N, C-alpha and C positions, 0 to 999 in steps of 0.2 A: 542108739549105743551099740558098739558093738561087746557082747557078752559072749566071756570068754572063760572056759572052768578051770579055777583055779587047783591046775598040778605044782610038784615040786622042777617039773618040764615048760611050765607055761610062769613058772609065780617069773625067774627070771623077763619072761620079753615082759610082760606088764610091769614092773619092774622097770624096766628102762624103758618104755609107751613113756607114764610119768614122765619120772627123769624128764625127756626131751620134751612132753608139754610142757614142766618148768621153766625148762630154758640151759638144767643139763646135758648136753646131747654125746657128747665124751664117755667114751665108755671106759670111761675109770673110773667114773659116775656111778654106775651099778653095779665095779667090784666092789668102792669103800664099799657099799652101804652094805654087800653082803659077807665083807667083813670084820663088819663092828655086829654088826645085827641075824646072820648066817640063814631067816625067812624073816618072814611080814610077822609071821606068831609071835616071833622073839620080840621084837622092837616092846610089845606089848610089860613085859620081862628084866627087858631094861633098866638099869638103873639112872638116874635124870644127869650122874658125873657119867657113864655110859655114849648118852642122846646127844649131851652135851660135843663130849670129844670127837662124836658125830660129825653136827655142823657148824661144831670150830668155826660161830660165828656169819653161817651162808646163808642167808635165806628163803632160797629152794626146798635147800636141802632142811630146815627147819619146816617149810608148807610139806614136803615131805611126812612129817611125821606128824602134820598134825592135820592131813587128810587120813593118814592109814587109822588116826584114834577117830575120830570124828566116825569114820564106816567101820571102825566095829561100835562106836555106840548108837551107830545106827539099826547096826542086825538086832539090839540086846535092847530093844527103844518098847515101852509097848504101845502098843495103838491108840493112838489118839479118844478119847469117849466121847459124843459133842451132846450125850446126853440119853434118859433109860425113860421108854415108854411104858408105865403101869396101869393107862386104861383107856380107851376111848374121852374118856372126860379129861380126862388131866390135860391129854397132846389138844385134843379141840382147844382148850383156850391158850393154849400155848401157842395157837397160829393164826387164831383171832389176834392175841396181842402181833403177830408181827404182815399177815397181810390184808389187813380187813376195811388198813387207808386207804390204799395204794389204789391209786388211777387207772390204771391194767390190769387185765388180768395175766397172771402168772402164777406157774402148774407149781412146782417145790415135790423130786423125791426124797426120803429121807428110807437110806438105803440101814438095819436092822440084823443085830448078829442073836445066834438062834437064845440068847437071854434078851433079849428085844430091849438092845443098847444101841444109841446111836453110832455108826458107824460113820455114813456120809451123809452130806442135805446139800443139797445143789434143784440151782434154780435152773432146767432145762428151756422152759418159754419162755417169754414174755410177750403178752397179743396185743391188739388190740381194746380199746374200753372195752367193744362188746366178742372177744370171739380169741384163740389162742389154740392156734394148729396143735397138735399135736399124733406124736406117731411110736409108738408102741413102745419100740429101737429102743428109741431116745433113753425108755423107763428102764430096762434092761440092761440099758450098757452099762450107766451106773449101778447095778446091786450089781451086774459082775465084774464092774472093772472094783471095784470095794472089797467082793468075796462072802457077799450078806445073803441070811438064810433067810432077808422076807426084805417085804421092800410094802412101802406107804405114798400117800398119794395126797398132796390139795393142794388145791386152788379158791384163786377168793375170787368172788363177782362184786366188779366194783356198784353192781348196780344195789346191793343195800343186800340182797337178797340171798338168802342159803337155797334156797331149794334148789333140788338138785337138776335141771334139761333135760331132758330125751336123751338130746345129743351127750350129753353128762353118762347119763345112764349105762345107756351107750357104751362107753366108752367102760368104759368100770368093770363092766364085763368083758369088754374085749382084754383087760388088762387083767382078771381074774382069771380066763380061759386060758390065756401066753405066760400069768403064774405057777399057770398047774404045771404045763405041759414042761416048762423052761425046769424045775422045782425048784422054782423062786417065789411061792407066794403071796399076793396080795392082802397085808391086813387088813389094809382101812383100808376108805378112800374119804376124804374131809369135799367139803364144801362151805369157803370161812366166806360168810354174809357180812351185815355192820357191828350188828349186838348178837350172835346168833352164828354159831353152828350146824349141816350134819354128817354127821358120821354115818359109811354106805354100813356098817358092819351095825352100830347101832339100830339102824333097820330094820338088819336082816338082812338087806339086801347081796352083801359079797355072799358067794357059795361057803361052806362053812367047814368044807375037808383042813385039817391043817396039817403039814406032815407033824409025824409024832415028835420029833426030835425038835420041833419049837412049838414054847409054850404057847394058849390060842390067847389073844386080848382081853381083858377084858371088858365089859361095858358099863361098870356103874362105877 
């Protein structure tokens, strides 16, 4: 979608484009809108009587006012928080409930803000019974797109054993290095088994350097 900065010059053009998309292509419709409201911002302060007079029973005009109201709500809506990470042990139990019974290996990324609140959670790979090819760029794409301060990754072992393989350890070290380079540290990595989990942070395997603006994750 083409984004245009809203100014006093571009505002009539943007309103006109929306009106055309709603099937109100005649120039008089744009004139009518600004005759009643003078600006898009003025819709917020218009009375119900004024809005009804503008709409005058026309569904497309009502749709325009609804879209403006929706846009204003979206701009001010708080960011959804999917959960909060208090400690590795707490998150490990949650991940076990979600991942331990899966028949295929699956890798999830949890994007966190600086207060350890989960702002995004995505499954980035689902592999075969014993393999799940992953590349760090897929992990950090989620982090960058969500504006994360730090990330946690987790995957399950369909065998039921949580002990990380040699490739698991190498991959976590690679992610940690990439995270430090990008300024989005890897806070922890989990391997989920059937009855227990493995935390790279609890095991002391991940680097301990974390940016000052991010709280270190508790391991007890």
